[in-house]
C-alpha positions in Angstrom: 81.1 -26.2 -33.0 78.6 -24.2 -30.5 76.5 -21.6 -31.5 78.1 -19.0 -29.3 75.5 -16.4 -30.5 72.4 -18.5 -29.9 70.6 -17.8 -26.6 67.3 -19.9 -25.9 65.2 -17.4 -24.3 61.5 -18.0 -24.6 58.5 -15.5 -25.5 54.8 -15.6 -26.7 54.0 -16.4 -30.2 52.5 -13.0 -30.8 52.9 -10.9 -33.9 56.2 -8.7 -34.0 55.7 -5.2 -32.7 57.2 -2.3 -34.3 59.9 -0.7 -31.9 59.1 2.8 -31.4 61.4 4.3 -28.6 60.9 7.5 -26.7 63.0 10.1 -28.4 62.6 12.7 -25.7 66.0 12.6 -24.4 67.3 14.2 -27.5 68.2 17.8 -27.3 65.6 18.6 -29.7 63.0 16.1 -30.0 61.7 17.6 -33.2 65.0 16.1 -34.8 63.6 12.5 -34.1 63.5 10.6 -37.0 60.2 9.9 -38.8 58.9 6.5 -40.1 60.3 7.3 -43.6 63.7 8.1 -41.9 63.8 4.7 -40.1 62.8 2.7 -43.4 65.4 4.5 -45.3 67.9 4.0 -42.5 67.1 0.2 -42.9 67.7 0.0 -46.5 70.8 1.9 -46.0 72.2 -0.7 -43.4 71.4 -3.6 -45.3 73.2 -2.2 -48.2 76.3 -1.2 -45.9 76.5 -4.5 -44.1 76.4 -6.4 -47.5 79.3 -4.1 -48.9 81.0 -4.5 -45.9 80.9 -8.1 -46.1 79.5 -8.8 -42.6 77.9 -12.4 -42.3 76.7 -15.0 -40.0 77.4 -18.6 -41.2 79.7 -19.8 -44.1 79.1 -20.8 -47.5 75.4 -20.4 -47.6 73.4 -20.0 -50.5 72.4 -16.7 -52.1 71.0 -14.1 -49.8 71.4 -16.4 -46.9 74.1 -15.9 -43.9 73.8 -12.0 -43.8 74.1 -10.3 -40.9 70.8 -8.6 -40.0 70.6 -5.2 -38.2 67.9 -2.9 -37.3 69.4 0.4 -36.6 66.7 1.6 -34.3 68.9 1.4 -31.1 67.8 0.2 -27.6 68.3 3.2 -25.4 69.6 2.7 -21.9 69.7 5.7 -19.6 73.0 6.4 -17.5 71.8 5.8 -14.1 70.2 2.4 -15.1 73.4 1.4 -16.9 75.4 2.4 -13.7 73.5 0.0 -11.6 74.0 -2.7 -14.3 77.7 -1.9 -14.7 78.3 -2.5 -11.1 76.4 -5.7 -11.1 78.2 -7.0 -14.1 81.7 -6.2 -12.3 80.6 -8.2 -9.2 79.5 -11.1 -11.5 82.9 -11.2 -13.3 84.9 -11.0 -10.2 82.7 -13.7 -8.7 83.1 -15.9 -11.9 86.9 -15.1 -11.7 87.1 -16.3 -8.0 85.3 -19.6 -8.5 87.6 -20.2 -11.7 90.9 -19.6 -9.8 89.4 -22.1 -6.9 88.2 -24.9 -9.3 91.7 -25.5 -10.8 93.2 -24.5 -7.3 92.4 -25.4 -3.8 88.8 -26.2 -4.4 87.7 -25.1 -1.3 84.2 -24.5 -2.7 83.9 -28.1 -3.3 85.5 -29.1 -0.1 83.0 -26.9 2.0 80.0 -28.1 -0.3 79.5 -24.6 -1.7 79.6 -26.3 -5.0 78.3 -29.7 -5.4 81.9 -31.9 -6.7 79.6 -33.6 -9.3 78.2 -30.3 -10.9 81.7 -29.4 -11.8 83.9 -32.5 -12.1 81.4 -34.3 -14.3 80.9 -31.3 -16.7 83.1 -31.6 -19.9 84.4 -28.1 -19.6 86.3 -28.9 -16.6 89.9 -30.0 -18.0 91.9 -31.8 -15.5 94.8 -31.3 -18.0 95.2 -27.6 -17.1 94.5 -28.2 -13.3 96.7 -26.0 -11.4 98.0 -23.9 -14.2 97.7 -20.1 -13.7 97.2 -17.4 -16.0 99.6 -14.1 -15.2 98.3 -10.9 -14.8 96.3 -11.4 -11.4 93.0 -12.6 -13.2 92.0 -16.2 -14.5 89.0 -14.9 -16.6 90.2 -12.1 -18.7 87.2 -11.8 -20.6 83.5 -12.6 -20.4 80.1 -11.9 -21.4 76.7 -12.1 -19.9 73.4 -12.5 -21.6 70.7 -10.3 -20.1 66.6 -10.2 -20.4 64.2 -8.2 -18.6 62.0 -10.0 -15.9 58.5 -9.5 -15.1 59.4 -6.8 -13.3 61.2 -5.2 -15.8 64.7 -5.7 -13.9 67.7 -7.1 -15.6 68.3 -10.7 -15.3 71.3 -12.9 -16.3 70.2 -16.0 -18.1 73.9 -17.3 -19.1 77.5 -16.6 -18.7 80.0 -16.9 -21.9 83.2 -17.8 -20.7 84.4 -20.4 -23.3 85.3 -17.8 -25.8 82.9 -14.9 -26.1 81.8 -13.9 -29.3 79.8 -10.6 -30.6 82.1 -8.1 -29.6 83.2 -7.4 -33.5 79.5 -7.5 -34.6 78.7 -5.0 -31.7 81.4 -2.5 -33.0 80.1 -3.0 -36.7 76.8 -2.7 -35.7 78.0 0.7 -33.8 79.4 1.9 -36.9 76.3 1.4 -39.2 73.9 2.8 -37.0 76.1 5.8 -36.6 76.0 6.4 -40.2 72.5 5.7 -41.3 71.2 7.8 -38.5 73.8 10.3 -38.3 71.6 13.2 -37.5 70.3 11.6 -34.3 73.7 10.1 -33.3 75.6 13.2 -33.1 72.9 14.9 -31.0 73.2 11.8 -28.7 75.3 12.2 -25.7 76.2 8.2 -26.2 79.1 6.4 -24.2 81.7 5.0 -26.7 82.5 1.5 -27.1 86.2 2.0 -28.0 87.6 2.1 -24.5 86.5 -1.4 -24.1 88.8 -2.7 -26.6 91.7 -0.7 -25.7 91.0 -2.3 -22.4 91.2 -5.6 -23.8 94.1 -4.9 -25.6 95.8 -3.9 -22.5 94.5 -7.0 -21.0 96.3 -9.3 -23.5 99.4 -7.6 -23.1 98.9 -7.9 -19.3 98.6 -11.8 -19.5 101.8 -12.4 -21.4 104.4 -14.7 -19.9 107.4 -13.5 -17.9 109.8 -14.7 -20.8 108.0 -12.1 -23.2 109.5 -9.0 -24.6 108.1 -5.8 -23.9 106.1 -6.3 -27.2 104.5 -9.6 -26.7 103.5 -11.4 -29.8 99.6 -12.0 -29.8 97.5 -14.0 -31.9 93.6 -14.6 -32.4 93.2 -18.4 -32.9 90.4 -19.1 -35.2 88.3 -22.2 -36.5 89.0 -20.7 -40.0 86.3 -19.2 -42.6 84.0 -21.9 -42.0 83.1 -20.7 -38.5 79.6 -19.2 -38.0 81.1 -15.7 -36.6 84.2 -15.8 -39.0 83.6 -12.2 -39.4 83.1 -11.4 -35.8 86.7 -12.9 -35.4 88.5 -11.3 -38.5 86.8 -8.0 -37.7 88.0 -8.0 -34.0 91.6 -9.4 -35.0 91.5 -6.3 -37.0 90.7 -3.6 -34.5 93.2 -4.9 -31.9 95.7 -5.4 -34.6 96.3 -9.2 -34.4 97.2 -11.8 -36.6 94.2 -14.1 -37.6 95.5 -17.6 -37.3 94.2 -21.1 -37.6 95.6 -23.9 -35.6 97.7 -25.2 -38.4 99.6 -21.8 -38.7 100.8 -22.8 -35.3 103.9 -24.9 -34.3 105.1 -26.0 -31.0 108.7 -26.3 -30.7 111.3 -26.6 -27.7 108.0 -25.9 -25.7 107.2 -22.9 -27.4 104.5 -21.9 -29.5 105.5 -20.5 -32.9 103.7 -18.7 -35.8 105.0 -20.5 -39.0 105.4 -17.5 -41.3 106.6 -17.7 -45.1 110.0 -16.6 -44.0 110.6 -18.3 -40.5 109.1 -19.1 -37.1 107.8 -16.4 -35.1 107.5 -16.9 -31.1 103.9 -16.4 -29.9 103.3 -15.4 -26.4 99.5 -15.0 -26.1 96.7 -16.8 -27.7 93.0 -15.1 -27.9 91.3 -18.2 -28.8 88.1 -18.6 -30.7 88.3 -22.3 -30.8 86.4 -24.3 -28.0 89.0 -25.8 -25.6 88.5 -29.6 -26.1 89.7 -28.8 -29.6 92.5 -26.7 -28.7 95.1 -29.8 -28.5 94.7 -33.2 -30.3 97.4 -34.3 -28.3 96.2 -33.5 -24.6 92.2 -32.9 -25.2 90.4 -34.0 -28.5 92.4 -36.5 -30.4 92.3 -36.1 -34.0 91.3 -32.2 -33.7 92.3 -30.4 -36.8 91.4 -27.0 -35.4 94.2 -26.9 -32.3 97.6 -27.0 -32.0 99.4 -30.3 -31.1 101.4 -29.6 -27.6 99.7 -26.4 -26.9 98.9 -27.5 -23.5 102.2 -28.4 -22.5 103.5 -24.8 -23.8 100.6 -23.5 -21.6 101.7 -25.5 -18.4 105.2 -24.6 -19.1 104.4 -21.1 -18.6 105.5 -20.3 -22.0 102.3 -19.1 -23.7 99.1 -17.5 -22.1 95.7 -18.6 -23.4 92.9 -16.3 -23.2 90.4 -17.2 -21.9 92.1 -20.1 -20.2 91.5 -23.6 -21.4 89.0 -24.9 -18.9 86.8 -21.7 -18.5 83.9 -23.5 -20.0 83.1 -25.0 -17.0 81.7 -21.7 -15.7 79.0 -21.8 -18.5 77.3 -24.6 -17.1 73.6 -23.3 -16.0 73.9 -25.5 -13.0 76.3 -23.0 -11.6 73.3 -20.5 -11.5 71.6 -22.3 -8.9 74.6 -21.5 -6.5 75.7 -18.1 -7.5 73.7 -16.3 -4.8 75.2 -18.4 -1.9 79.1 -18.4 -3.9 78.8 -14.5 -3.8 78.2 -14.1 -0.2 80.9 -16.6 0.6 83.5 -15.6 -1.8 82.8 -11.7 -1.9 80.9 -11.2 1.5 78.3 -9.5 -0.8 74.5 -10.3 -1.9 74.6 -11.1 -5.7 73.5 -8.3 -7.4 72.1 -9.4 -10.8 69.8 -12.3 -10.1 69.0 -15.3 -12.2 65.8 -17.1 -13.3 65.2 -19.7 -10.3 67.1 -22.9 -11.3 67.1 -26.3 -10.0 70.0 -28.7 -10.7 68.9 -32.1 -11.0 72.2 -33.8 -9.4 70.5 -33.0 -6.2 67.7 -35.5 -5.3 65.3 -32.6 -4.0 66.0 -30.6 -7.0 65.3 -33.7 -9.2 61.7 -34.4 -7.7 61.0 -30.6 -8.0 61.9 -30.7 -11.7 60.3 -33.7 -12.4 57.4 -32.7 -10.9 56.8 -29.3 -12.7 58.1 -30.4 -16.4 55.0 -28.8 -17.8 56.2 -25.3 -16.6 60.0 -25.5 -16.6 62.3 -24.6 -19.1 64.7 -27.9 -19.2 68.4 -27.1 -20.1 71.6 -29.6 -20.7 74.4 -28.4 -18.5 76.7 -28.8 -21.4 76.4 -28.0 -25.1 75.9 -30.7 -27.9 74.5 -31.6 -31.3 72.0 -34.3 -29.5 70.8 -32.2 -26.6 69.1 -28.8 -26.7 66.8 -26.4 -24.7 63.3 -27.8 -24.1 60.5 -25.7 -23.3 58.3 -28.1 -21.0 54.9 -27.2 -21.8 55.3 -27.6 -25.6 55.5 -31.3 -25.0 52.9 -34.0 -25.0 52.4 -36.2 -22.3 54.3 -39.0 -24.0 57.2 -36.5 -24.8 57.3 -35.4 -21.1 57.5 -38.8 -20.2 60.7 -39.6 -22.3 62.3 -36.6 -21.2 61.7 -37.4 -17.8 63.5 -40.9 -18.4 66.5 -39.2 -20.0 66.8 -36.7 -16.8 66.7 -39.8 -14.5 69.2 -41.5 -16.3 71.5 -38.7 -16.1 70.5 -36.2 -13.7 73.8 -34.3 -13.2 73.4 -33.2 -16.9 70.3 -31.3 -16.7 68.6 -28.4 -14.9 65.2 -26.9 -14.9 64.6 -23.2 -14.7 61.7 -20.6 -14.5 60.8 -19.2 -17.6 61.6 -15.2 -17.8 59.0 -12.6 -17.9 55.2 -12.7 -17.3 53.7 -16.1 -17.7 50.1 -16.2 -18.5 48.4 -19.7 -17.4 46.5 -21.5 -19.8 45.6 -25.1 -21.4 48.4 -27.8 -21.0 50.9 -27.4 -23.6 49.8 -24.0 -24.6 51.2 -21.7 -21.9 53.6 -19.2 -23.4 55.6 -16.9 -21.4 56.8 -13.3 -22.9 59.3 -10.8 -22.3 59.3 -6.9 -22.5 62.7 -7.2 -24.1 66.2 -5.7 -23.7 65.1 -1.9 -23.7 62.2 0.0 -22.2 59.0 -1.8 -22.7 58.6 -1.1 -26.1 59.6 -4.4 -28.1 56.3 -6.4 -27.6 56.1 -9.9 -27.4 59.5 -11.0 -28.9 62.6 -12.7 -27.4 65.0 -10.0 -26.6 68.5 -10.7 -25.5 71.2 -8.2 -24.5 74.9 -9.6 -24.4 77.2 -7.5 -22.5 81.0 -7.7 -22.4 83.7 -7.3 -19.3 87.3 -7.4 -19.4 90.1 -7.5 -16.8 91.4 -4.0 -16.3 93.1 -2.2 -13.4 92.8 -4.7 -10.9 89.0 -5.4 -11.6 86.9 -5.6 -14.6 85.8 -2.7 -17.1 82.4 -3.4 -18.7 81.5 -2.5 -22.3 79.1 0.6 -22.5 76.4 -1.0 -24.4 76.6 -4.6 -26.1 74.7 -6.6 -28.7 71.4 -6.7 -28.6 69.0 -9.4 -30.7 65.6 -9.8 -31.1 63.8 -12.5 -32.5 60.0 -13.5 -33.4 60.6 -16.9 -32.6 61.1 -18.7 -29.1 64.6 -18.9 -29.6 67.1 -16.1 -30.0 69.3 -17.4 -32.6 71.3 -15.3 -35.1 71.4 -18.7 -37.2 67.8 -18.4 -37.3 67.0 -15.1 -38.2 67.5 -13.0 -35.1 67.9 -9.1 -35.6 70.6 -7.3 -33.7 70.3 -3.9 -32.6 73.0 -1.5 -31.3 72.8 -0.4 -27.6 73.0 3.1 -26.7 74.1 4.1 -23.1 73.2 7.7 -22.4 75.9 9.6 -21.0 75.5 12.9 -18.6 78.8 14.2 -20.6 80.8 13.0 -23.4 83.1 10.0 -22.8 86.4 11.0 -21.8 89.6 9.8 -24.2 90.7 6.5 -23.1 93.9 6.5 -21.1 96.0 4.5 -23.2 99.6 4.1 -22.3 102.4 5.3 -24.1 103.8 2.2 -25.2 100.6 0.8 -26.6 100.8 2.9 -29.5 104.5 3.6 -29.6 106.8 2.6 -32.6 108.7 -0.6 -32.4 112.3 -0.1 -31.9 114.5 -0.2 -35.1 114.6 -3.5 -36.8 111.7 -5.8 -37.8 108.3 -4.9 -36.3 106.5 -7.5 -34.4 104.1 -9.5 -36.4 105.5 -8.8 -39.8 105.5 -12.0 -41.2 102.2 -13.7 -42.3 101.5 -17.7 -42.4 101.8 -19.8 -45.5 98.2 -20.3 -45.2 97.2 -16.5 -45.4 100.0 -16.2 -48.1 98.2 -19.0 -50.3 94.8 -17.4 -49.9 96.2 -14.0 -51.1 97.9 -15.3 -53.9 94.6 -17.2 -54.9 92.8 -14.0 -54.2 94.7 -12.4 -57.0 94.2 -15.1 -59.3 90.3 -15.4 -58.8 90.2 -11.5 -59.1 92.1 -11.7 -62.5 90.0 -14.6 -63.8 87.0 -13.3 -63.1 87.9 -9.7 -64.6 89.5 -11.9 -67.8 86.5 -14.0 -68.1 84.0 -11.2 -68.4 86.0 -9.1 -70.7 86.0 -12.3 -73.0 82.3 -12.9 -72.6 81.7 -9.1 -73.6 83.6 -9.4 -76.5 81.6 -12.8 -77.6 78.5 -11.4 -76.9 79.1 -8.2 -78.8 80.1 -10.4 -81.9 77.1 -12.6 -81.5 74.7 -9.8 -81.3 76.5 -8.2 -84.5 77.0 -11.6 -86.7 74.9 -14.5 -85.7 72.4 -13.8 -88.2 74.8 -13.7 -91.2 76.6 -17.2 -90.7 78.1 -16.9 -94.0 79.8 -13.3 -93.7 83.4 -12.8 -92.6 81.8 -11.8 -89.0 79.6 -15.2 -88.9 82.6 -17.2 -89.5 84.8 -15.1 -86.9 81.9 -15.3 -84.4 82.2 -19.3 -84.8 85.8 -19.6 -84.2 85.4 -17.1 -81.2 82.9 -19.4 -79.5 84.9 -22.5 -80.0 88.1 -20.8 -79.1 86.8 -18.8 -76.1 84.0 -20.1 -74.7 83.8 -23.8 -75.4 82.0 -24.4 -72.1 79.1 -22.9 -73.4 78.6 -24.8 -76.4 76.6 -28.1 -76.6 78.4 -31.1 -76.2 80.1 -32.3 -79.2 80.0 -29.0 -81.0 82.9 -28.2 -83.3 83.1 -24.8 -85.5 84.3 -24.1 -88.7 85.0 -20.5 -89.4 85.2 -21.2 -93.1 82.4 -23.6 -93.6 79.5 -20.8 -93.6 77.2 -22.8 -91.7 75.7 -21.0 -88.6 77.4 -20.5 -85.6 76.1 -23.0 -82.8 74.0 -21.6 -80.1 75.8 -20.9 -76.9 74.6 -20.7 -73.5 76.5 -17.7 -72.6 74.3 -16.7 -69.7 75.8 -19.8 -67.8 79.4 -18.9 -68.2 78.6 -15.4 -66.3 76.2 -16.5 -63.3 76.5 -20.4 -62.6 78.9 -21.4 -60.3 78.7 -25.1 -61.5 80.2 -24.2 -64.8 83.8 -24.3 -65.0 85.4 -21.2 -65.9 82.3 -19.2 -65.3 82.7 -15.7 -63.8 80.5 -16.6 -60.9 82.7 -19.2 -60.0 85.7 -17.2 -59.9 83.8 -14.5 -58.0 82.6 -17.3 -55.5 86.1 -18.4 -54.8 87.2 -15.0 -54.6 85.2 -13.9 -51.8 86.0 -17.1 -50.1 89.8 -16.2 -50.1 88.9 -12.7 -49.3 87.1 -13.7 -46.3 89.8 -15.9 -45.2 92.4 -13.1 -44.7 89.9 -10.4 -43.9 92.6 -9.1 -41.3 94.9 -8.6 -43.9 92.8 -6.7 -46.0 91.4 -3.0 -46.3 87.5 -2.8 -45.3 87.3 -1.1 -49.0 87.9 -4.3 -50.7 84.6 -5.6 -49.5 82.3 -3.0 -51.3 83.4 -3.7 -54.7 83.1 -7.4 -54.3 79.6 -7.2 -52.8 78.5 -5.1 -55.3 79.9 -7.7 -57.8 78.1 -10.6 -56.0 74.9 -8.8 -55.9 74.8 -8.2 -59.4 75.1 -11.9 -60.4 72.7 -12.7 -57.8 70.2 -10.6 -59.0 70.7 -11.8 -62.7 70.9 -15.2 -61.5 67.5 -14.8 -59.8 66.0 -13.4 -63.0 64.3 -16.1 -65.2 65.3 -16.0 -68.8 64.9 -18.9 -71.0 67.6 -20.9 -72.4 68.2 -20.7 -76.0 68.8 -24.4 -76.7 65.1 -24.9 -75.0 63.0 -21.8 -75.9 64.3 -21.4 -79.5 64.0 -23.0 -82.8 66.4 -21.2 -84.6 65.2 -22.0 -88.1 61.9 -20.3 -87.4 62.5 -18.2 -84.3 62.7 -14.3 -85.0 66.3 -12.7 -85.0 65.4 -10.4 -82.2 64.1 -13.3 -80.1 67.0 -15.4 -81.0 69.5 -12.6 -79.8 67.7 -12.0 -76.7 67.9 -15.6 -75.7 71.4 -15.7 -75.9 72.7 -12.4 -74.5 69.8 -11.2 -72.5 71.1 -9.4 -69.3 74.7 -10.3 -69.9 75.8 -6.8 -71.1 74.6 -4.9 -68.2 76.0 -7.7 -65.5 79.0 -7.9 -67.1 79.3 -3.9 -66.9 78.8 -4.1 -63.3 81.2 -7.1 -62.6 83.9 -5.2 -64.7 83.1 -2.0 -62.8 83.5 -3.9 -59.4 86.6 -5.7 -60.1 88.6 -2.6 -61.6 87.5 -0.8 -58.3 88.8 -3.8 -56.4 92.1 -3.7 -58.3 92.2 0.1 -57.5 91.9 -0.5 -53.9 94.7 -3.3 -53.8 96.8 -0.9 -55.7 96.3 2.2 -53.9 94.8 0.7 -50.5 97.0 -1.7 -49.4 100.9 -1.8 -48.1 103.3 -3.4 -50.4 104.1 -6.0 -47.8 104.8 -9.6 -48.6 101.0 -10.3 -48.7 100.5 -7.7 -51.4 103.3 -8.9 -53.4 101.8 -12.4 -53.3 98.3 -11.1 -54.1 99.9 -9.4 -57.3 101.8 -12.2 -58.2 98.8 -14.1 -58.5 97.2 -11.7 -60.5 100.2 -11.4 -62.8 100.6 -15.2 -63.5 96.9 -15.6 -64.0 96.9 -12.8 -66.5 99.8 -14.4 -68.1 98.6 -17.8 -68.5 95.2 -16.4 -69.9 97.0 -14.3 -72.4 98.7 -17.1 -73.7 96.0 -19.4 -73.9 94.0 -17.0 -75.7 96.7 -16.2 -78.3 97.0 -19.8 -78.7 93.5 -20.4 -79.2 92.7 -17.8 -81.7 96.0 -17.1 -83.6 97.9 -20.2 -84.2 95.1 -21.1 -87.1 95.6 -19.1 -90.1 92.0 -17.9 -91.1 90.9 -15.8 -94.2 91.9 -12.1 -94.0 88.5 -10.7 -93.4 87.8 -13.1 -90.5 91.3 -12.8 -88.8 90.8 -9.2 -88.8 87.9 -9.7 -86.7 89.5 -12.3 -84.6 92.5 -9.9 -84.0 90.1 -7.3 -83.0 88.3 -9.2 -80.9 91.6 -10.5 -79.3 92.5 -6.7 -78.7 88.9 -6.0 -77.2 89.3 -9.0 -74.7 92.8 -8.0 -73.6 91.6 -4.3 -73.1 94.2 -3.1 -75.8 92.1 -2.2 -78.7 92.2 1.7 -78.0 96.2 1.3 -77.6 96.4 -0.5 -81.1 94.3 2.3 -82.8 96.4 4.9 -81.7 99.6 3.2 -82.9 98.4 1.7 -86.1 95.9 3.4 -88.8 95.4 0.0 -90.6 93.7 -3.2 -89.9 95.2 -5.5 -87.2 98.2 -7.8 -88.3 99.3 -10.7 -86.3 102.7 -9.4 -86.1 101.5 -6.0 -84.8 99.2 -7.6 -82.2 101.7 -9.9 -80.8 104.0 -6.9 -80.3 101.5 -5.1 -78.3 100.4 -8.2 -76.3 103.7 -10.0 -75.8 106.5 -7.7 -76.3 105.5 -4.2 -75.0 106.5 -3.5 -71.7 104.7 -0.3 -71.6 101.3 -2.2 -72.0 100.1 -3.1 -68.8 98.2 -6.0 -70.5 101.1 -7.7 -72.2 102.9 -10.7 -71.3 106.3 -8.8 -71.0 104.8 -6.4 -68.5 103.2 -9.7 -66.4 106.6 -11.0 -66.4 108.6 -8.2 -65.3 105.8 -7.5 -62.4 105.7 -11.4 -61.3 109.7 -11.4 -60.8 109.6 -8.5 -58.9 106.9 -9.7 -56.6 108.6 -12.7 -56.2 112.0 -10.9 -55.2 110.1 -9.4 -52.3 108.7 -12.7 -50.9 111.2 -14.6 -48.9 111.7 -18.3 -49.6 113.6 -19.5 -46.4 112.5 -23.2 -46.5 113.4 -24.1 -50.4 115.2 -22.8 -52.8 113.2 -20.6 -55.3 116.0 -21.2 -58.5 113.7 -23.6 -60.3 110.7 -21.2 -60.0 112.8 -18.0 -61.4 114.4 -20.3 -63.7 111.1 -21.2 -65.4 109.8 -17.6 -65.3 113.1 -16.4 -66.9 112.8 -19.0 -69.5 109.3 -17.5 -70.5 111.0 -14.0 -70.6 113.9 -15.4 -72.9 111.0 -16.8 -75.0 109.3 -13.7 -75.1 112.6 -11.9 -76.1 113.5 -14.2 -79.1 110.1 -14.1 -80.3 110.3 -12.7 -83.9 106.5 -11.6 -84.4 106.9 -11.3 -88.1 108.2 -14.6 -88.8 105.8 -16.7 -86.3 103.2 -15.0 -88.2 104.1 -15.5 -91.6 105.3 -19.3 -91.1 102.2 -21.5 -91.9 102.2 -24.9 -92.7 100.1 -27.0 -95.2 97.3 -27.6 -92.5 97.2 -23.9 -92.0 98.7 -23.6 -89.0 101.5 -21.0 -87.8 103.4 -23.9 -86.3 106.3 -21.6 -85.1 104.2 -19.6 -83.4 102.4 -22.5 -81.8 105.7 -23.9 -80.5 106.5 -20.7 -78.9 103.2 -20.2 -77.2 103.2 -24.1 -76.1 106.7 -23.7 -74.4 105.6 -20.3 -72.8 102.4 -21.9 -71.3 103.9 -25.0 -69.8 106.7 -22.9 -68.2 104.0 -20.6 -66.8 102.1 -23.6 -65.1 105.1 -25.2 -64.2 106.4 -21.8 -62.4 102.9 -21.6 -60.5 103.5 -25.0 -59.4 107.0 -24.0 -58.0 105.6 -21.0 -56.5 103.1 -23.0 -54.5 105.8 -25.6 -53.4 108.2 -23.0 -52.4 106.0 -20.7 -50.5 102.9 -22.5 -49.3 103.5 -26.3 -48.8 104.5 -26.9 -45.1 104.9 -30.0 -43.4 102.1 -32.1 -42.5 100.9 -31.0 -38.9 101.0 -33.7 -36.4 97.9 -35.7 -35.6 96.7 -38.1 -33.0 96.4 -41.6 -34.4 92.7 -41.8 -33.8 91.4 -39.0 -36.0 87.8 -38.8 -34.8 87.1 -35.2 -36.5 87.3 -36.7 -40.0 87.6 -34.4 -42.7 87.0 -30.6 -43.0 85.5 -28.0 -45.7 88.3 -25.6 -44.9 89.0 -23.5 -48.0 92.4 -24.0 -49.0 92.8 -21.5 -51.6 92.4 -23.3 -54.8 89.5 -24.4 -56.8 88.3 -28.1 -56.1 88.8 -28.7 -59.9 92.0 -26.9 -60.6 94.8 -28.7 -62.3 98.8 -28.3 -61.5 99.4 -24.6 -62.1 95.7 -23.9 -61.2 94.4 -23.2 -64.7 91.0 -24.1 -64.4 
């Protein structure tokens, strides 16, 4: 997909210059932030962005994909912004009129004001939607324009974004972070607010609803998915506007209408705010094989049953060839001169322009008219003679696909291939020789357009301003003479829905599945951390005395609870008196590639949470970010592996212990603190809706499975009394039930008492009975319209019956000749397979959907979209 937050702007290669704005506009300039204040603000901004989960890119290695923000703002005074606002409104009205004409009468083509080839040959012109009109009076509902300063310091438009403009969510997040870290300055500043723009956008989406829609139209935001580079921006915008964030597989066209497939049935959709490029939106009428779109969407649009914003086909306006003709189009269409100029641009589809471009390849910027993976913007002066000849041949072969453009900014002549233009940036001339672009936004409102009072500024030391290549964002402060007025929000905008079901109450099976697995991964990470902490403590206490009761208990614990940390083929014998095998416990903490590791569960948890960001409180991402940071920091520390760095027969005991458990305890403490905070947010900060019940159900079934697994691994085989005492104590510690047990029993733990507490006790939130009660209550609150939930509940009730029938004294006392508690083993095995089968039934009942319609020629191929499950999870999800 196209990087919509990349703007190829060319500047000099000089060193970065610190941005040092003039603070004299403050009521008291003495309060201007110092260099130390700004350094602190940058550190705090980085931490806040990490805790809010603000990313650009997806599934990148540690430390990459982070959104970068310099909290030092770009400041524009009110007088300058007023002129720019008017120019942006004029530009939006012009582009809207052009779009209306291109998919309607096409007078601009007939009158040769626009060359037909420049439009009809562009891949953004979609014949499938020719003649379709968007309700509400405007075809172009939302537009973005990228601006730079020209050599004279004036504003210059270098690109228009009309396909699916991105970045408005980032702009609001940047504002909130900047206002927090520069609170003293922000409170004094008469800054125009961003909120009115989003109110206007919400109103605009309601205004384009089809006539068949109710007074409360159903609006959704269509996303490519969590693998999208701007996934955070999409989810943030959806949350701000109160829209469900959906993917193509969540929508279905039936009887000519678009529906959202909720887990409790179909819900009609009236308006789609799309962030999927138009050609991918419908595999039947547009790009065959697309897995990002909705089969039949174009027909629903043509039938007037749904409105798409921006309309399919709007990306034709993004062609840089259009910049050549905008001045004369403004005079012809609006009877006005174009207020916001663009760099001089020549479309090579005209012979005279082609000759000019070919004659000046060494001083122009060459741009393709359409985005693509195999074409890119080329600064002609950076090419060798042979490379220029090759580019000239490409342009001659397809002249309509190229434009030549003058570089923006002061251009200092030099030797061939060494000239570099530079720009003063997006604010006053204080950014130095760096590329800087300001993206502005406008939305259809009250018969014209409303412009965001600010925007998204980005600065880069390289020749291309691209968030994917490290560009740094800046908030834009538009100074106002007086505080911004409270936006005029229509009464129905925030009115309470009529009695009955609220609009948008359901969630898609995809969201439901991710919430369920989010609960499972959260519990898995916490459970693994508790087990690791218990085993690490036993290692530190007893690994130097293998013949003792503690040493023999340690050997059993390693084999039973952390087998993945042991060398291949290792077997433990708790009664042999031999030294416990040397484990690599650190891998079970920080290595994502190790099955069952904490890091693996946290990584999957973060992916599931990102996929349903619109369903979650923002407070969820702070604890999660802190856990990821603790794991990342420990992963970055070099620590010798015990199986490589130690000779256990000769190494000092202190060195031996340090190699196995070094760094574990503080990192595990950080992980558990974060996971408990996350549990608290889920328990107290989320509404008890269907999504919450699924999240809790995932946690309960994961905890139930893990508990039964642990009991089977540690209690089935009888050991000598002194060894068994330590095993039982370790089980209680790993189950967060040791203190409760000590309060109730003064004697050493027994199998019967431990089973009573961990299996029977409904007041213990860690017991199996407690998990079953909560799980059944959660599932009762989740509708299951498509399939009977009888088998699911039958399996869970079967586990509950086994729990009720379990005679803890008898199963602990009956021991076979081989030392196994056979009745306990049988009971736990029966419970475990039922729990796993019930997990399969939950997925079958609530998450499995019919396969989406596909064109026979699947050109898209496989995708790497997160499906909510481990790639190594067996049926039942126990990995």
